[in-house]
N, C-alpha and C positions, 0 to 999 in steps of 0.2 A: 502493500499499500504506501502512498505518497505522503511523508511527510516532512514537519521541519524538523529536523536534529543538529543535535551538538554532543562534539564527544570530548569538549573542555571548556574550563568558565572561561569567559569572557565578555569585551563587547558584542552585544546580541549580531549588528551588522558582519561581525568578525567570523565570528563561531557558525553562528548559524548557517545551515544551505538544506535544498531540498532534496531528500533521500529517498529510497525505497525498503524501508522494513515491513517484516513480519506484520499479519495481519494476526491480532489480540486474542487469543478465546480466554471469555470468562470462567473465572471459579466458582463453584458453587453457587456463592451469594449475590454473585456480580452476572452484570447485563452487559451485552457489548453495542456499539450505538455506532451507528452511520452516519459521518458527522455533515450538518447543514450549514452549520455558522459556528465559528470559535472568536470569542473575542481575546481578543490582546490585551492583558493589564498589567499596570505596573510592578507589581509583586512576579509578574511574569519574567518581567526584564530583568529584575533583581536577580529572578531566582537564575536566569543563563548566567548572569555576572557573578553568582557564586558568595552573593552578599545576600542572602535571606535568613528567613531560619527553618525550610526545607531547602537540604539537598540531596538531587535525583541521582540514581545510579547511571553512569556512563557505560554507553552513551543513551544519552535522553533524548526526547518529544519534548519541545514544548509546551505550551499550555497549561489553562486549569479550568475552562467554563466552555460550553458550548450547548447550544441545541443541535438535536435529533432526531431517528430514528432505532429503535432497538430493531436489529435482525437478528438476535443471539440471546439465549437465557441460561444459567448455572440452574443445577439439578434444585438447589436449596430456593429459587426465587419464587417470591409467592402473591404479590403485588402486582407483579408487572409483566407485560407479555409483548410476544412481536408484534413488531406493528404501531407500536406509542411510539406519539413526538412525543419527545421530553428535555427538560433542560438538567443540566449537570455545572456544582461548582464544586471548588475545593476538589481536585481531583487534579489526575495526572495526566500528559500526552493526550489534549485535546487539540492539538494543529497536526492532525494527521487524519489519514478516510476517515477510518474508525478507530474507538477508545475503547475502554472499558471502565468498570465505574461500580462499588458498594451499589449494591439496592436502597442502603440507604441513604447516599448521596442523591439519588435521579429522582427526578419530580414531573408528574405527565401534567400537559402544558393546554390550556383549549386552545381551540382554531380560531377563536375570538384574541387569538396573541400572535402576531408576525412572526417570523423568524427572525428582526432583526431587533424586536425586543426581546423575546423570548432567549437570544440569545447571550443578551446580559443579565438579566431578570436578578439570578441569583445572589452573585457574587457581593458585586459594591451594593442593590440594594439590601441585601440581608444583612450585609454588617453596618448598613443604615440603621437597619429596625432594629437590631442586635443593640447596639449603641447605644439605641431609645431605652433600650431593656436594661439596659449593662447601666448606664445612666441614674438611673430612676429616673426622671424628669415626669412630675405630672402634665396634667392640662391647665393652661396661664401660667406656666413657669417658662422662662429667657435659658434656652442655650443659646451660646456661641459658637464660632468655628473659624478655622483658615481652612486654606486652599477650597475655597466654599463652591470656585467650578469647577472643580474637578467629578469624577462621576461618580464615588460616596459625596461627596458637599450637597450637590445640586440632587440626590437622592433623601437626605439626612434633611435638608431641610424641606422636600416636600411631602415625606412623609411624616414628619414631625408635623407641618400646617395640620395633616389631613385629622393628626391624633389633637387637636388643641395647644399643641407647645408651640411657644413661638425662640423662630433662630435668627442671630444676629448671625448673617453670612459676611465674612471678609475674605474680599482679594485685592488685590495689585494694580484695579486699572481700569477707569472707567469701559473700557469697552467691553470687561470681563462683569459690570455691574449692569452693562445693556445688556449681554448676552444674558444675566438669570432674569433682567424683570422679562426676557423677552419669554420667557417658559413661567411666568406667571408666580415667580420668585421676591419677595420684599424682603423689608428690611437689610439691605445691601448696602457696605460701606467699603470704600479705598482707599486700603493702608495706606497707601499714597500722598493723603492728604494730611497736611501737618499737624490739624485736626482732629485727626479720625475717631480718635477715644472718648472725646469733647463732645462728636456725634453720638458714639454709642450710649454716653453718660445721659445725651438729651433722649434718647432714642426710648431709655429705660423707665428713666423720671425717676419717682422715688422706690422703685420694683429693686428686686436685686440679679444677679446672672446665677442662676442654680449649678448648671457646668458646663464646661469648658473643653472643645475637643481639637488637639493639636498635631495638625500634619502635617509644621513643617520645621521644626527644632531650629537652635541657636536664638536669635532675640525674638522672636516672635512668640516662644512659647513663654517668656518672660511677658509678653506684652497682654497676653491671652489670660494667663493667671495675677495679672494687676486689677484687670477688670473683672474676675469673680467674684463672684458674695459670699458674705460670713457660712462659713458650713461648704458652700460647695466641692464639687469634685470634679476634678483635672486629669481629661482621658487623652494620653500618649496613641494616638491613631498610628504614625507615621513619621518621616523625619527626612521628607524634599530636599533642605537647604542641606543634607548632608553634616551637618554641623553637631555639636551637643548643645542641650539645651542648656539656655539660659534664665534661671529662674533665683527670685531674688525669697533668701531664707525668709527673711520678714513676712514676705504675704500668705507665703504657708504657717508658717507660726501661728499670724494674729488673724489670720483668715479660716485658722484651722480647716486647710484645705486636707480634700483627701488625693491624692497620686496615685490614675492607678495603669498599667499597661494593657493596653485592649489587641487582643490577636485576632479579627472574625476568622480567621481557618480553621483556627486548630478547637476556638468555642463552637465553631458551629459542627465540626469531627464529634466532638466529645456531647453535643445536643439533643436530647431524646428523638424521636421519628419524629411523635405526636405535635412535638413543640415547635419541630423546624416546621410541620407541616400546616401549623397555626400562621404560622410567618409569613409562606410562600403565598398560601391562599389569600392571608390579605394583600401581599406583592401582588399576584394576579387581580384581586379587585381592584384595587391603585393605579391598576397599570389600565386595566379596561377600560372602570371608570374615568380616563383624564386625568387622572390626578397624581400619577406618574410618569414623567413622560424620561424618555432614554435615548437623545441625539444618536443619531450613527455621521459619522465623519466620514469615512469611506468602508469599502467593501474591497479589500485585494484578495487574487488567487494566489493560491498557499505555493503558488513555484516565484511566485514575487517577494518571497519571506522580508527579505532583506529591506527591502522599498518600505516594506508595512513597520518594519521597527526600527527604521532608520531616525534619529533624536530630533531631526527640524520637524516629521511630521508628527513624530510624538508630542511636541511641544508646542507648535502651532495649532493641535487637533481643537475641535469645539464640539464634538462628541465621541465615541467609540469608534477605534479602528478592528472592522472585523476579517477576519478569513478566511474564503472560499475553496472547502478542498480540490 
């Protein structure tokens, strides 16, 4: 089968190539899926660089999320069948014509959900929903997060709004603010404005910010922490800047803040099937109802994998880059 493979860690454009690998056979508790579309996520690119929490055995096939049609099932699989269209995330080797996944990590998707939405429905939006529950934010409370124009950031803002949680969405340009506004997201702040922190304080008035999500690191971490309310929770989701977090211990002490690390893939794998299905059902409902929009920037043929993972395309994108086997 065609697949995007690599045999050592490194820069994705340099180590990835189109390869011919054996079609995998499902184990007793697995299904095999014929891929329709697969997503390219930041954590996939970090995995290829050898800088993520998971390191595959070499040679490896890239990818961790896709939508496709089940074409084979293991002997112990009970709730899925050949011919079903399904979405899967937190799995391995989805940048290929076929991939295998545990039955517990695969979810049927309705006809009302198109392939481009289904191909990115689970990983980032599910992380956003899990974040909301991880932070224990309630209706009417405020949540602030940076990198808000990323896939998780957009999903977090839309899904929080659907649950009645108010978000403050921090981005780094007026263009990014306009992009968020264009898909109906409100309360967007450009951190390049000198008075952006004052804008945040004016926005919440006498309220307090109950939770913060940092996806950047460096000085941005400290800026978010400084705006967190007393007794709030600060979740570390990512480190896009590649810099260590710079936090003022005074803010941690006198705000009595709680700092937590959030790794969505690990939480997803450890979550019960029923609980995860509950969240996936919510995602499908929001997506079909128009309350969750997941834009697509481009769809690349698997043969063009090095173009699809190019740094400029990935940094300039306003939606998800997808692969078609």
